[in-house]
C-alpha positions as CSV (number, residue, x, y, z in Angstrom):
1,M,16.4,-47.7,26.0
2,C,19.7,-46.3,28.5
3,L,20.3,-43.9,25.4
4,A,20.7,-46.6,23.2
5,A,21.8,-46.9,19.5
6,S,18.3,-47.9,17.5
7,L,15.1,-49.1,18.3
8,S,13.6,-52.8,17.7
9,I,10.8,-54.1,15.2
10,L,9.2,-56.7,17.9
11,S,8.0,-54.5,20.1
12,L,6.9,-55.3,23.4
13,A,4.6,-52.4,24.2
14,L,3.4,-51.2,27.6
15,S,-0.2,-49.7,27.4
16,I,-2.6,-48.5,29.9
17,T,-5.6,-47.9,27.3
18,G,-8.3,-50.1,28.9
19,S,-6.9,-50.9,32.7
20,P,-6.6,-48.0,34.6
21,V,-3.7,-46.5,36.2
22,E,-3.8,-47.8,39.9
23,V,-2.4,-45.3,42.8
24,R,-2.4,-46.5,46.5
25,N,-0.4,-46.1,49.3
26,S,1.5,-43.8,47.0
27,L,2.1,-46.0,44.4
28,V,1.6,-45.6,40.7
29,T,0.8,-49.1,39.0
30,I,0.4,-49.3,35.1
31,P,0.2,-52.8,33.9
32,L,2.1,-53.7,30.7
33,T,1.3,-55.7,27.8
34,R,3.7,-57.1,25.1
35,R,2.8,-56.6,21.5
36,L,5.2,-58.5,19.0
37,N,5.5,-56.8,16.0
38,F,7.7,-58.6,13.6
39,S,6.7,-55.6,10.5
40,N,9.9,-57.1,8.6
41,G,9.9,-60.3,9.0
42,T,12.8,-62.2,10.7
43,I,15.0,-59.6,13.0
44,D,18.7,-60.1,13.7
45,F,18.3,-59.6,17.5
46,L,21.9,-60.3,18.1
47,Q,23.3,-57.1,15.9
48,H,20.5,-55.2,18.1
49,D,22.2,-56.0,21.6
50,K,25.8,-55.7,20.7
51,A,24.9,-51.8,19.7
52,R,23.4,-51.2,22.8
53,L,26.2,-52.5,24.7
54,A,28.5,-50.4,22.4
55,A,26.7,-47.5,23.5
56,F,26.7,-48.4,27.4
57,R,30.4,-48.1,26.8
58,G,29.8,-44.6,25.1
59,Y,27.6,-43.7,28.1
60,N,24.6,-42.9,25.5
61,M,22.2,-45.4,25.0
62,H,19.3,-46.0,23.0
63,D,19.4,-49.1,20.4
64,R,16.7,-51.1,18.2
65,L,16.3,-53.5,20.0
66,F,14.3,-56.8,19.3
67,F,11.8,-56.1,22.2
68,D,10.7,-52.7,22.9
69,Y,8.3,-51.9,26.3
70,R,6.0,-49.0,25.7
71,V,4.5,-46.6,27.8
72,Q,1.3,-44.6,26.7
73,V,1.4,-41.1,28.3
74,G,-0.9,-37.8,27.6
75,I,0.9,-34.6,26.9
76,G,-0.3,-31.2,26.9
77,N,-4.3,-30.5,27.6
78,P,-6.7,-31.5,26.6
79,P,-3.8,-34.4,26.2
80,T,-2.4,-36.2,22.8
81,T,-1.2,-39.9,23.2
82,Y,2.2,-40.6,22.5
83,S,3.9,-44.3,22.6
84,L,7.1,-44.0,24.0
85,V,9.9,-46.4,24.4
86,L,10.5,-47.1,28.5
87,D,14.1,-47.4,29.5
88,T,16.2,-47.8,32.7
89,G,19.3,-47.2,30.7
90,S,18.5,-43.6,29.5
91,S,16.6,-40.3,31.6
92,I,15.4,-37.8,29.1
93,T,12.0,-38.1,27.9
94,W,10.9,-37.1,24.4
95,V,9.1,-36.9,21.5
96,G,8.4,-36.0,18.0
97,T,9.7,-38.8,15.8
98,G,6.3,-41.0,14.8
99,K,3.6,-38.3,16.2
100,S,4.4,-34.2,16.3
101,Y,4.0,-32.4,19.6
102,V,1.2,-30.8,19.5
103,R,1.3,-27.4,22.0
104,T,-1.8,-26.9,23.8
105,G,-2.3,-24.3,26.4
106,T,-0.1,-25.8,29.0
107,S,2.8,-25.8,26.4
108,V,5.5,-23.9,27.7
109,N,8.8,-23.1,25.4
110,S,11.7,-22.7,27.1
111,E,13.9,-21.8,23.7
112,R,16.3,-24.4,25.1
113,L,18.5,-26.9,23.2
114,I,18.9,-30.4,23.8
115,K,21.2,-32.6,21.9
116,V,22.1,-36.0,22.8
117,K,23.9,-38.5,20.7
118,Y,23.2,-42.3,21.0
119,G,26.1,-45.1,20.3
120,H,26.7,-46.6,16.9
121,G,25.1,-49.1,15.4
122,Q,26.8,-52.7,15.0
123,D,25.5,-53.6,11.6
124,T,25.1,-50.2,9.8
125,G,27.5,-47.8,11.9
126,T,25.3,-45.3,12.0
127,Q,24.8,-43.2,14.8
128,S,21.4,-42.3,16.7
129,S,20.3,-39.0,17.5
130,F,18.1,-36.1,18.2
131,L,18.3,-32.3,18.0
132,G,15.6,-30.3,19.4
133,T,13.8,-27.7,22.0
134,I,13.0,-28.4,25.9
135,F,9.6,-27.7,26.9
136,Y,7.8,-27.6,29.8
137,D,4.2,-29.2,29.7
138,T,1.8,-31.7,31.5
139,V,2.0,-34.9,31.5
140,T,-0.6,-37.9,32.2
141,L,-0.8,-41.3,32.8
142,G,-3.9,-42.9,32.0
143,G,-6.6,-42.8,35.0
144,G,-5.4,-39.3,35.4
145,V,-1.9,-39.6,37.3
146,T,-0.7,-36.1,36.1
147,V,2.6,-34.3,37.0
148,T,2.5,-30.5,35.5
149,G,5.5,-28.4,34.1
150,F,7.1,-31.4,33.3
151,P,10.5,-30.9,30.8
152,L,10.3,-33.0,28.2
153,G,12.5,-32.9,24.5
154,V,10.9,-32.0,21.3
155,A,12.7,-33.2,18.4
156,F,13.0,-31.6,15.4
157,I,15.8,-33.3,13.6
158,W,16.4,-37.2,14.3
159,N,18.4,-39.8,13.2
160,G,18.3,-43.7,13.7
161,F,14.7,-43.7,15.1
162,D,11.4,-45.8,13.1
163,S,8.4,-43.6,12.6
164,G,6.2,-46.1,14.5
165,E,8.2,-45.0,18.0
166,D,7.2,-41.5,18.9
167,G,10.0,-41.2,21.3
168,I,11.6,-42.1,24.3
169,F,10.7,-42.2,28.2
170,G,14.0,-42.5,30.0
171,I,13.8,-43.6,33.8
172,G,17.4,-44.2,34.5
173,P,20.0,-42.4,36.7
174,E,19.5,-38.3,36.1
175,D,23.5,-37.7,35.7
176,L,22.8,-39.9,32.3
177,T,21.1,-36.3,31.2
178,R,24.3,-34.4,31.8
179,G,25.9,-32.8,29.2
180,T,22.6,-33.0,26.9
181,M,21.7,-29.6,27.0
182,P,24.6,-27.3,24.9
183,H,23.6,-23.2,27.1
184,D,24.2,-25.4,30.3
185,L,26.9,-28.8,30.0
186,E,26.7,-29.4,33.5
187,G,23.2,-29.2,34.3
188,T,20.8,-32.5,34.6
189,I,17.3,-32.7,33.0
190,P,14.9,-34.4,36.4
191,T,12.6,-37.7,35.4
192,F,9.8,-38.3,35.3
193,T,10.0,-40.6,38.5
194,D,11.7,-37.2,40.4
195,Y,8.5,-35.3,39.1
196,L,6.1,-37.8,40.7
197,Y,7.5,-37.5,43.9
198,K,8.3,-33.7,43.7
199,Q,4.5,-33.4,43.2
200,R,3.4,-36.0,45.9
201,K,2.2,-38.5,44.0
202,I,4.6,-41.2,44.8
203,G,6.1,-41.2,48.3
204,R,9.8,-42.6,47.2
205,H,12.0,-42.4,44.3
206,V,11.8,-46.1,43.5
207,V,10.4,-47.5,40.7
208,G,9.4,-51.6,40.3
209,I,9.4,-53.7,37.0
210,F,7.2,-57.2,36.5
211,F,7.7,-59.5,33.3
212,Q,6.4,-62.5,32.3
213,P,8.3,-64.6,30.4
214,V,8.0,-64.1,26.6
215,T,6.2,-67.4,24.7
216,T,3.8,-66.3,22.2
217,E,3.2,-63.6,19.4
218,P,0.0,-62.0,20.4
219,D,-0.3,-59.6,22.3
220,S,-0.9,-60.1,26.1
221,E,-1.0,-58.4,29.8
222,I,2.8,-59.2,30.8
223,G,3.5,-57.2,33.5
224,T,3.8,-54.0,36.2
225,L,5.4,-50.9,36.0
226,T,5.5,-49.1,39.6
227,F,6.1,-46.2,40.6
228,G,6.8,-45.2,44.2
229,G,8.0,-48.8,45.4
230,T,7.1,-52.2,44.7
231,D,3.8,-54.6,43.8
232,R,4.1,-57.1,46.3
233,T,1.2,-58.8,44.6
234,K,3.7,-59.3,42.0
235,Y,6.4,-61.5,43.7
236,V,7.1,-63.8,46.4
237,G,9.4,-63.7,49.7
238,T,11.4,-60.2,50.0
239,V,13.5,-58.0,47.4
240,L,16.9,-58.7,48.1
241,Y,18.8,-55.0,47.5
242,T,22.4,-54.4,46.7
243,P,24.2,-50.8,46.1
244,I,24.9,-49.3,42.7
245,T,28.7,-50.6,41.9
246,A,31.6,-48.0,42.0
247,M,33.0,-49.4,39.3
248,P,32.5,-47.2,35.8
249,P,30.9,-47.4,33.2
250,A,28.4,-49.5,34.8
251,S,28.2,-47.0,37.8
252,R,26.7,-44.2,35.5
253,F,23.8,-46.1,34.8
254,W,21.7,-49.3,37.1
255,G,24.7,-51.2,37.7
256,I,25.6,-53.5,40.3
257,N,28.5,-56.2,41.5
258,L,27.7,-60.4,41.5
259,S,29.2,-62.8,40.3
260,I,28.5,-66.5,38.0
261,T,28.9,-69.7,38.3
262,Y,27.7,-72.7,36.1
263,G,26.7,-75.2,38.1
264,S,29.6,-75.6,40.8
265,R,32.1,-74.1,38.0
266,E,32.6,-70.5,38.2
267,I,32.3,-68.5,35.0
268,L,32.5,-65.0,35.8
269,G,34.4,-63.8,39.4
270,F,33.1,-61.2,41.6
271,T,32.4,-58.0,39.1
272,A,30.3,-54.9,37.7
273,G,27.8,-54.9,34.9
274,I,24.7,-53.3,34.3
275,V,20.6,-54.3,35.0
276,D,18.9,-53.4,31.6
277,T,15.4,-53.4,30.3
278,G,16.6,-52.6,27.0
279,T,18.9,-55.8,26.3
280,T,17.4,-58.8,25.3
281,F,19.7,-61.4,25.9
282,L,22.6,-62.1,28.6
283,H,25.8,-60.9,27.7
284,I,28.6,-61.9,29.7
285,A,32.5,-61.1,29.1
286,S,34.2,-63.1,26.8
287,D,36.2,-64.9,28.7
288,A,33.0,-66.2,30.7
289,Y,31.3,-66.7,28.1
290,I,34.3,-69.4,26.7
291,S,33.7,-70.8,30.6
292,Y,30.0,-71.1,30.0
293,K,30.3,-72.6,26.5
294,A,32.8,-75.2,27.5
295,A,30.6,-76.4,30.3
296,T,27.5,-76.4,28.4
297,G,28.6,-78.3,25.5
298,S,27.5,-76.0,23.4
299,T,28.5,-74.7,20.0
300,Y,28.4,-71.7,17.6
301,D,26.0,-71.1,15.3
302,P,26.5,-68.7,12.5
303,P,23.0,-68.1,11.2
304,T,22.0,-66.7,14.6
305,G,25.2,-65.6,16.5
306,L,24.0,-68.1,19.0
307,L,25.0,-70.6,21.4
308,R,22.9,-73.7,19.7
309,I,22.7,-77.2,22.3
310,T,21.5,-80.8,21.6
311,T,18.5,-82.1,22.8
312,R,20.9,-84.8,25.0
313,R,22.6,-81.7,25.7
314,Y,19.8,-79.7,26.9
315,S,18.1,-82.0,29.4
316,A,22.0,-82.4,31.1
317,L,22.2,-78.2,31.4
318,Q,22.6,-76.9,34.8
319,N,21.1,-74.1,36.7
320,L,23.0,-70.8,36.0
321,E,23.9,-68.9,39.3
322,F,23.8,-64.9,40.0
323,H,25.9,-64.6,43.4
324,I,24.3,-61.3,44.9
325,E,24.7,-60.2,48.4
326,G,25.5,-63.7,49.7
327,Q,22.0,-65.3,47.6
328,M,22.1,-67.0,44.5
329,F,19.4,-66.3,41.8
330,S,19.1,-68.9,39.1
331,L,18.5,-69.5,35.9
332,T,17.1,-72.4,35.3
333,P,17.7,-74.7,32.0
334,N,14.7,-73.7,30.8
335,A,15.1,-69.7,31.6
336,Q,18.6,-70.0,29.5
337,I,17.2,-70.8,26.3
338,W,15.8,-68.8,23.6
339,P,11.0,-69.8,23.3
340,R,11.5,-72.4,20.6
341,S,7.7,-71.1,19.8
342,L,9.7,-68.1,18.5
343,N,12.6,-69.6,17.0
344,Y,11.4,-69.1,13.1
345,K,11.5,-65.2,14.2
346,L,15.5,-65.4,14.9
347,D,16.8,-64.4,11.8
348,G,19.0,-68.1,10.5
349,G,16.6,-70.1,13.4
350,A,15.7,-73.6,12.9
351,P,12.2,-74.6,13.9
352,R,13.5,-77.3,16.3
353,A,16.6,-76.3,17.3
354,I,17.4,-75.2,21.0
355,Y,19.4,-72.1,21.5
356,L,20.9,-70.4,24.6
357,I,20.3,-66.7,25.6
358,V,23.9,-66.3,26.9
359,I,25.7,-63.6,24.3
360,D,29.3,-62.7,24.3
361,S,30.4,-59.2,25.0
362,G,32.8,-59.1,23.1
363,M,35.1,-57.4,25.6
364,P,37.4,-59.7,28.7
365,S,36.0,-59.2,32.1
366,G,37.4,-56.6,34.1
367,R,36.3,-53.5,32.1
368,G,33.8,-52.5,34.8
369,D,30.9,-53.8,32.3
370,D,31.3,-57.4,32.6
371,F,28.2,-58.2,32.2
372,T,24.2,-56.9,30.8
373,V,21.0,-58.4,32.3
374,G,18.5,-58.3,29.9
375,H,15.1,-59.2,29.3
376,T,15.8,-63.2,29.9
377,F,17.0,-62.3,33.9
378,I,14.2,-59.8,34.3
379,Q,11.2,-61.7,33.0
380,R,12.2,-64.2,35.9
381,F,12.8,-61.9,38.6
382,Y,11.1,-59.2,40.0
383,T,13.3,-56.1,39.6
384,V,13.5,-52.7,41.7
385,F,15.5,-49.8,41.1
386,D,16.0,-47.7,44.0
387,R,17.1,-44.1,43.6
388,D,16.4,-42.8,47.5
389,N,18.9,-45.7,48.2
390,S,21.3,-46.1,45.3
391,L,19.8,-49.7,45.2
392,V,19.2,-52.6,42.5
393,G,16.6,-54.9,44.0
394,F,15.5,-58.9,43.0
395,A,12.5,-60.9,44.4
396,A,11.6,-64.2,43.0
397,T,8.2,-64.2,41.0
398,P,6.3,-67.3,40.4
399,F,7.7,-67.9,37.0
400,S,11.3,-67.7,38.4
401,E,11.5,-71.7,37.9
402,A,8.5,-71.7,35.1
403,I,8.8,-74.0,32.4
404,T,8.3,-71.7,29.6
405,N,10.7,-71.7,26.8
């Protein structure tokens, strides 16, 4: 997750077990599955998201979020399988927390250290971090898609990570790795996408992500992760691309510029923010949040920290429009609410309540990180991260206007 500040107890696993990786026309496509794993009952989603946003402002991110997307990767030969948290907000792949690194004949110890500090968690103030060694090894995605000599971190000291997490699979911009190697503070570490391209497994530095909306607790297939391009079977129409913003801190991540309206009312002017697979909710600047709250007639719900609306107000809810490159991407009224079937998993959630997924970022607009687009948006729109051209793209899917919540 960029590198975020902590990992969630609710996990969405990115699994390739039983479903072979598809490679066609220089594309590598991995089917995703979702696993909702509430090992300790209810979860305070909001604190996890806030910790991640705080970490974004410090550039290194990893958060104990409610939703995790995981990729099963084999490392070494013969391979040992690790469950790594998929993160577009960070760029280092590393292992060693839940499952120890197993050396094989393909393992090469660089004898160089890697050290990463993440943001402080809002709930505990504890800083997540790891210290390890850089190894070069063979990495395999199911179905035999393999890269050799890939640089990965092997942690021997860590803090703020659960034993159920084996590490991170970072596919953010390579520049996020700068400053992580004590022997070369200006150097960077190539990502897995870079190695797929370098070894001619894919033809482009492009990643496409498709998620279905969260509706139920059991495991289910919910989407795909595609390296090298887009999976045209997962979206309708064309992909609209917009450049990476020049405004820091969003410019260091997959950051873009957009504006937001609720109905005909502008709540956030043209500004910069981040698109992130490791954030659950939609976070907007405090002034925009106040406008949205007033426009929807919602009230703040202290037990959950979310906005809550009545059934009557929900029936009058209007679209939340994201204006990108002259086009609108609409979160319908149903897409703006938390899945009611999962209310009981919210910390303080009431079974029949209707909660909104728009959250106060805690900071005023104009700071270069005025919004963070998380799962609740990405589950409605196919999302593309194009490193070759420094673009982020979106397209409608069959779930863009679906009634699922």
